[in-house]
N, C-alpha and C positions, 0 to 999 in steps of 0.2 A: 741339429742335436738338442734332444731332450735335457731339460734341468738334470733329471735322474743321472743320465749318463755322464754329464759335465761332472755333478757333484761326486760322482763315484768314480771317475779319472782323478780329480782332485785330491780325493780322499786318498787312493792309492799311491798315487804318487808322493803326497806328503809323506805317509807312512813309511814307504821305500826308502825316501832319502833320509828321515830319522833314524830307520834300523840301519841303514850303511855308515852311518855316523861320519860321512863325508864332510857335513856342515853342520855348523852349530844349530841344535833340534829347534832351540828357541827362535832362530831366524827362520827356520823352515815352517815351524808352526804358523809363525805371523803371515808368513809368504802364503801359505794354503790357506789362511783367513783371507788376506787380501783378494786372492784369485774367486774366493767362493762370492765375495762381493761384487767386484769387476766384472766377471762373467754371468751376474744376474740371477745366480740363485739365492742369493739373500739381498735385502737392501739394507741400509746403514741401523735403521730401527730394530729390523730381526737379528742381525748380528750382535747388537749391543742386549737385545732380550735373551740371546742363548748365553749369555756369560752368567754362572750363577754367582751373585755377589756374596754368599754367605761363604763359599767357599774360599772364594778372593779374601774376604775378610779374617777368616779363621787362620789362614796361611801367614798373612801379614801381621796379623796380632800377636800370633805364638813367635814369631820370627823375631819381633820387637823385645817380648819380653825374654826371651834365650839369650838377644845380643847384648840386653843389659845384665843379664844373672851370669853372663860368661866373664864378664869385666870383674867380678868378684874373686876368680879364681878358685870357686869352689869345684869346678870339674877336675882340674889339675889337683887339688889337695885331695880329693875323692879317689883318684887312679893311684896317686903316689902313696898314701895312706893304705889303700887296699895291698900293695904289694909290700908294704912294712906290714902290715897284719900277717902275710903269709909268707913272710920271711923270705920273698924271691924266689918261693919254689915255682917252676915252672908250670906243672902241670895245675897245682891250686889255683895260681894267677889265670891260667885259662879260664879255668871255671870261673872263679871270682869276676872276672872282667865281662866274662859272656853273661853271667847273672844281672851283673850290674847295668851293661847294655839293653840286656831285655826288659829291666824293669825301667830304665830311665827312656824307654822308646814307649813306655806306655802313656807318658805323660806330656812328652815332647815327640814330636815326629821323628822317625827314625833318621832320614837324612841329617837333620841338625845335630841328633845323639853321635851319628858318625864323627861327623865335620869336628864335635869337640872331643870325643875320645880317642881317634885314632892319632893324633899327633902326639897325646901323652902317652899313648902305648907304645909308638915308634921311640919315644924319647927314653922310656924307662927300660925297652928291651936293647937299645943300644946301651946304656950303664950297663945293664947285667950281661952284656956281650952275646945276647940271644937273637935268633931271628925272628923279626916281627909277623911276618906274613902269614903264620898259622894262627897267631892270635889276632889279626885284622880279620882275616877270612871267617873265624868262628865269632867274631862280633858281629860281623855284618850278618850272619846266619841267624844268629840270636835275637838281633835287633829287628829283623824282617817277621821273627816269630812271634815278638814280645810286641812288635806293633800292632800285628792283628787284633790284639785283645779291644782297642778302645778306637772311637772315633776320629782322635786327633793321632793315632801313634802311627798311621801309614797314610801316605796320601791316596790310595784307591779307597780307604775308608771315609776319607774326607770327602770325596767324590759322590760316594755313594750314599755319605749322610745328607749332604746339602740337594742332592736328588730327589729322596726320598722322605727326609724328615725324620728319620730313625735317628735317634738321639744319643747321648753319651752312654747314658744306663742301658740303652737296649744293645748296645755293643758289648759293653763290658758282660752283663750278664749272657747272653747268647754266645759270645766268641771268647770271654775270658774261661770259661772251663776246659773248653780244648787245649788252649795254650797252657795250661798250668799241667795239662796231659803231657803235651809235646815237649817240655823244658826237659824232665829227667829223660827222655830218650834222646833229646839233642845231647845233652851230656854224656849218655853212654857211646852215643855215636862219636861223640868227640874225641872218647877215651879208645875205640877202637881204631880211629883214625891216626891221631896224633900220642895219646897217653901209652897206649900198650907198645908202641912201635918204638919208642922212646925218640921220635923224631924232634922234639921241642929242646934237645940238647940239654947242657948244664950250663949254670951261669959262671961265668969268668971269674976265676979265682979272687976273693975277697972282695966281689963286687956286692953279695949280698949285704955283708957285714957293714961296708960303704953307704948303701942305700939306706938301710936303716937308721944308721947314725946320723947323715946329712937330712933327711927328710923328714922323721920323726917329729922335729920342732917348727916344721914350717905352719904357717898361719894364713888365713883367707887374708886377701890384701886389704878388703873395705866392708869391716864387719856391717856398719850401719846400712850400706848399698844390701849386702846380703840378706839381712832382716829384713829389709823392705820387700827386696825380690821375692823373697820366698814366701812373705806373707801375701802378696799379690798373686803369684802363682798359686798358691794354695785356694785362695779364694774364687780366682778364676777357675781353676779343676772343679771347685765345689759349685760354681755358678753353672759348669756344663752338666754337674748331676741335678741341678735344680731348674734347668731352663724351660721344661713343661710348664712348672708352676710359675715362673718368672713371665712366662710367655715372650721370649726372648730367642732369637737363633743363636746357635753356638758361634758364628761369627760376629755377632754384635758384643757378646760377651767377651770375646778373646780381644777385640778392639777396644772395649771398654776398660779391660784389665791392662792392657799397653799403653793406653793415655794417662791412666792412673798411676801406673809405674814410673812415666817420664815426667808426670807431674811432681811426684816425691822424691824420685832421684836427682831431678834438677840437673842431669845430663845434658847437653847440645843434642838436640834432637836430631840435628844435621847427621853428627856423627853417628848415632845409632841407626838411622833412616840408610844412610850409605851403606850400613852392612847387611841391610837387607836382601834376600837374595831374589832381586827384581828379575834376574833372567828365568828363573824356577814360576813367578807369577807371570809373566806374560808367554811363558810357555803354554801355561792352562789358560790363558786368556785366548791366545791363537787355537789352543785343541778344541776348545769351548765351540768357537766358532766353525770350525772344519765340520765337528760332528753336527753340531747344529743344521749347519748346510744340507749334511747327507740325509739327517731326520727329516728336515723339512720337505725334501722331495718325495717320501715316502718308500725310500728304500729298505729302511731298518723292518718296516712292517712287512715289507716283502720278504726280506731274508727270513723274518721271524715265521712268516707262513710257511716257508718252506721248512724249516727247523722243526715246527709243530707237525708239520705231515710226514716228515721222518720219523720221529720218535712217538707219534700218538698222543694222547690225551693225559698220558701217564705222568703225573707230577713227580714221582719219586723218580722216574728215568730222566725227565726235564732238568732237577736239581742237580743229579749227579752229571748228566753231561753236561750242563753250565760249569760245575766246579773245575771239571778236568778239562772243558774247552777254554776256560778262563785261565786254569795253571797252566797250560802248555802255552798259550798265547803269550802270555804274560813271560814266560821264559824266553821266547822267542824274540818277541818284541821288547816292550817295556812297560810294566804293569800299569803306568799311569794312562797312556794312551789306548792301551788294552781295554781298561775298564771304562774310559770315555766314550769308547764305541759301543761296549756292551752293555752300557747303561738303559739307552734307547731301545736297544734289542731285548732286553729283559722285561722292560715294560710292555712292549708289543707281544711278547710270548705271554706276558701275564695276562692280557687280555684275550688272548685266542683260548689259552688253557681254562679260563675262567669267564665266560661270556657273561655269566650272571652279574659280574662285577664290572664289567666294560664301561658301566656308566658314571663309576665314580672318578674323580679326582685323581689325579697321580699319586698325591701324599695318602690320600685313602686308600687307594689300591695297594701301594708298597707296604703299607703296616695292617694290613689285612691278615689274621691268623693263615689262611690258607694259602696266602701268598710269599708271606715273609721269608720261607726255608729258601725260595730262590735267590733273596738278595744275600743271605747268610752265605749261600752257596759260592755266589759271585765275589762276595769279599774274601772268603775263606781260598778260593782257587787262584784268585791275584794277588794276595800277601804271600801265600805261601808257595805260589809258583814262582814268584819273583827269585827265591834262592836258586833257581835253575842253571842260570848262566849267569855271567859276566853283567848283561845289559838286562836281566830281568826286572830290575829295580834301581831306583837311582843312589841307592844308600851303597849298592854293590859298585857302581860307578865312581861315586867319590871317595870310598876307601881306596880301591885299586889306584886313582887318579893321586890320593896324598901319597901313598906309597910308591909309586914310580917317580914323584918329584924328590923325595927323599933316598933313592938309589935303592929301592927294593922292590922291582917289577915283580907283579903277579902273574899278569898276562889274562886272555881269553880262557884258555885251557886250565892255567893253574887254579883258577877259579872255579871253572865248573865242574872240573873231576871232581871236586869235594862237595861243591853246592847242589848240584843235579842228583846224587841219591839222597840227601836229605830233603829235596824239594819232593821228589818220588815218595820218599817214606811218609813224610806230613801230609801228602794229599790223600793217600791210603787211609791213613789214619782220620783225616777229615771226612772221608766220603763215610766210613764208619759211624763218624760222631751224627754226621748230618741223618744218615738211617736212621739212628738208633733214637736220636731225640728229636727228629721231626716227622720221619717218614715210616715210623714201622707201626 
């Protein structure tokens, strides 16, 4: 049996089990990675080289910064403060929380944002006697759209940035305008689904006044830690903007910010490191090795040749096909493994579509003006398509899991029947955006 056949079998088996959700996805990804080595598709050195250290460092660094920031209580204060400012009005709260989550997801990753905001949302809704599920669903949809705008906002963008060298400013300048366009459309959609129909209900009698009285005087728990954390976070984000001038990768900047914050905060690193989502980190590591095994056998190039053969050399068709394929795939699977698979495929397609550029390095090829629309199409499809189903994005799964643990089950179809129309609408708008900005 050839290495290509073995790699394809391990790859498909790994993804099938991940999609089935019968086993922990981190364990499955690591098992797939181990099989790639044990069956001789990759040796140990090749497996290590397939792991992108920049992506891992970026994830770990931002998780450390957020975990320190969480201890200040600023997220609780912001959520309750929003409710007080909007006087507990259900529709205004939905819009306020959606916008807050979308903005937060541009500077934090959307999974972390949901982890921070969802428990506060449930507590607030319980205090008002409201069903928290509509708020959670709209927050997740908004976080996936908001996270699309930046390099660090959504895990697929982190993967694409690590593979291509496209920086924070490139993501913001190219994808940010579309996100600004989508947000009013999202709010209008939320109104059609929840606001117009009155599905949000009314707060329990007297609860709005009680929340205003009891929460208006709350303060941040540790003001010194808050000031330090916000300054370090601001400097880290500034570093992302300037990383080209600094000649540093985004992962290096994130890790440096995390170390500085740990030094200045004087918090026991053991406590902070124990709160890092190591399961997510090792999921990425396993996934990198599995995809690296498939790529090393030439399977991705073979698939790319078939795709290019089917669509021809038309870059516009290729970009839109990539956008919709990544969107649909991300909805059916999870946008993280979907993008991990599609990155090497996009590189192979780029070299076939632009043979004159085939001699360039991956970084030079990916950032070439003729090629870059393919990467923006991939990012938009993966991030926006993640709203399509419950399993489309990690943030979706996290929010639903938190709700179920609090006795507020949402379920697969409970999320999908709301998220799918938003995903399809967003992909249509994204297609028009890509065509008008890059391909017309």
